[in-house]
ZATORDREN-108692 format. One record per residue (C-alpha): residue in one letter; residue number from 1; x, y, z. Coordinates in steps of 0.02 Angstrom, whole numbers, plus 50000, padded with zeros to 5 digits. Each point is the difference from the previous one (the first is absolute). Layout:
N
<atom><residuo>a</residuo><num>NUM</num><east>X</east><north>Y</north><up>Z</up></atom>
...
END
This chain:
66
<atom><residuo>m</residuo><num>1</num><east>53035</east><north>63323</north><up>49906</up></atom>
<atom><residuo>i</residuo><num>2</num><east>49968</east><north>49846</north><up>50105</up></atom>
<atom><residuo>g</residuo><num>3</num><east>50043</east><north>49889</north><up>49852</up></atom>
<atom><residuo>a</residuo><num>4</num><east>50170</east><north>50084</north><up>49985</up></atom>
<atom><residuo>a</residuo><num>5</num><east>50031</east><north>49972</north><up>50186</up></atom>
<atom><residuo>v</residuo><num>6</num><east>49959</east><north>49816</north><up>49982</up></atom>
<atom><residuo>v</residuo><num>7</num><east>50121</east><north>49983</north><up>49854</up></atom>
<atom><residuo>i</residuo><num>8</num><east>50138</east><north>50087</north><up>50099</up></atom>
<atom><residuo>g</residuo><num>9</num><east>49968</east><north>49883</north><up>50146</up></atom>
<atom><residuo>k</residuo><num>10</num><east>50009</east><north>49847</north><up>49887</up></atom>
<atom><residuo>i</residuo><num>11</num><east>50164</east><north>50062</north><up>49922</up></atom>
<atom><residuo>a</residuo><num>12</num><east>50073</east><north>50029</north><up>50174</up></atom>
<atom><residuo>a</residuo><num>13</num><east>49945</east><north>49826</north><up>50056</up></atom>
<atom><residuo>g</residuo><num>14</num><east>50075</east><north>49922</north><up>49844</up></atom>
<atom><residuo>e</residuo><num>15</num><east>49832</east><north>49933</north><up>49939</up></atom>
<atom><residuo>i</residuo><num>16</num><east>50017</east><north>50087</north><up>49833</up></atom>
<atom><residuo>e</residuo><num>17</num><east>50150</east><north>50067</north><up>49904</up></atom>
<atom><residuo>d</residuo><num>18</num><east>50027</east><north>50187</north><up>49982</up></atom>
<atom><residuo>i</residuo><num>19</num><east>49989</east><north>50037</north><up>49814</up></atom>
<atom><residuo>t</residuo><num>20</num><east>50058</east><north>50180</north><up>49996</up></atom>
<atom><residuo>t</residuo><num>21</num><east>50132</east><north>50070</north><up>49884</up></atom>
<atom><residuo>e</residuo><num>22</num><east>50154</east><north>50097</north><up>50056</up></atom>
<atom><residuo>d</residuo><num>23</num><east>49904</east><north>50163</north><up>49991</up></atom>
<atom><residuo>g</residuo><num>24</num><east>49860</east><north>49934</north><up>50113</up></atom>
<atom><residuo>k</residuo><num>25</num><east>49870</east><north>49967</north><up>49867</up></atom>
<atom><residuo>n</residuo><num>26</num><east>49898</east><north>49841</north><up>49985</up></atom>
<atom><residuo>a</residuo><num>27</num><east>50081</east><north>49894</north><up>49863</up></atom>
<atom><residuo>a</residuo><num>28</num><east>49834</east><north>49932</north><up>49936</up></atom>
<atom><residuo>a</residuo><num>29</num><east>49926</east><north>50175</north><up>49985</up></atom>
<atom><residuo>v</residuo><num>30</num><east>50155</east><north>50060</north><up>49908</up></atom>
<atom><residuo>a</residuo><num>31</num><east>49985</east><north>49857</north><up>49875</up></atom>
<atom><residuo>l</residuo><num>32</num><east>49815</east><north>50034</north><up>49971</up></atom>
<atom><residuo>g</residuo><num>33</num><east>50035</east><north>50186</north><up>49979</up></atom>
<atom><residuo>r</residuo><num>34</num><east>50126</east><north>49964</north><up>49862</up></atom>
<atom><residuo>m</residuo><num>35</num><east>49871</east><north>49898</north><up>49905</up></atom>
<atom><residuo>g</residuo><num>36</num><east>49854</east><north>50118</north><up>50029</up></atom>
<atom><residuo>g</residuo><num>37</num><east>50038</east><north>50143</north><up>49880</up></atom>
<atom><residuo>k</residuo><num>38</num><east>50041</east><north>49888</north><up>49854</up></atom>
<atom><residuo>a</residuo><num>39</num><east>49849</east><north>49889</north><up>50028</up></atom>
<atom><residuo>r</residuo><num>40</num><east>49888</east><north>50153</north><up>50012</up></atom>
<atom><residuo>a</residuo><num>41</num><east>50070</east><north>50072</north><up>49838</up></atom>
<atom><residuo>d</residuo><num>42</num><east>49981</east><north>49833</north><up>49910</up></atom>
<atom><residuo>n</residuo><num>43</num><east>49816</east><north>49995</north><up>50046</up></atom>
<atom><residuo>m</residuo><num>44</num><east>49965</east><north>50177</north><up>49938</up></atom>
<atom><residuo>s</residuo><num>45</num><east>49966</east><north>50053</north><up>49823</up></atom>
<atom><residuo>a</residuo><num>46</num><east>50118</east><north>50121</north><up>49916</up></atom>
<atom><residuo>k</residuo><num>47</num><east>49861</east><north>50130</north><up>50000</up></atom>
<atom><residuo>r</residuo><num>48</num><east>49977</east><north>49985</north><up>50190</up></atom>
<atom><residuo>r</residuo><num>49</num><east>50189</east><north>50012</north><up>50031</up></atom>
<atom><residuo>k</residuo><num>50</num><east>50004</east><north>50158</north><up>49893</up></atom>
<atom><residuo>e</residuo><num>51</num><east>49855</east><north>50076</north><up>50097</up></atom>
<atom><residuo>i</residuo><num>52</num><east>50088</east><north>49969</north><up>50165</up></atom>
<atom><residuo>a</residuo><num>53</num><east>50165</east><north>50070</north><up>49935</up></atom>
<atom><residuo>s</residuo><num>54</num><east>49914</east><north>50155</north><up>49932</up></atom>
<atom><residuo>k</residuo><num>55</num><east>49912</east><north>50031</north><up>50165</up></atom>
<atom><residuo>a</residuo><num>56</num><east>50165</east><north>49980</north><up>50095</up></atom>
<atom><residuo>a</residuo><num>57</num><east>50091</east><north>50120</north><up>49883</up></atom>
<atom><residuo>k</residuo><num>58</num><east>49864</east><north>50132</north><up>50016</up></atom>
<atom><residuo>s</residuo><num>59</num><east>50005</east><north>49985</north><up>50189</up></atom>
<atom><residuo>r</residuo><num>60</num><east>50189</east><north>50006</north><up>50005</up></atom>
<atom><residuo>w</residuo><num>61</num><east>50016</east><north>50154</north><up>49891</up></atom>
<atom><residuo>s</residuo><num>62</num><east>49851</east><north>50096</north><up>50067</up></atom>
<atom><residuo>k</residuo><num>63</num><east>50074</east><north>50018</north><up>50174</up></atom>
<atom><residuo>s</residuo><num>64</num><east>50056</east><north>50175</north><up>50041</up></atom>
<atom><residuo>r</residuo><num>65</num><east>50185</east><north>50022</north><up>50028</up></atom>
<atom><residuo>v</residuo><num>66</num><east>50059</east><north>50095</north><up>50152</up></atom>
END
């Protein structure tokens, strides 16, 4: 929390540039997020990706509907 306050103070003082997007998100974090899923999938074997997908499908379809 204190680190965030320091960054806000530095932005207000003009020491650093505010790098947020129009929707208020940090531009660097957005860019890393876009790369993350693809990089993770590239590093996984096809077998591991299938295991994760199967687990997700089971979880998704086992939920009771109200």
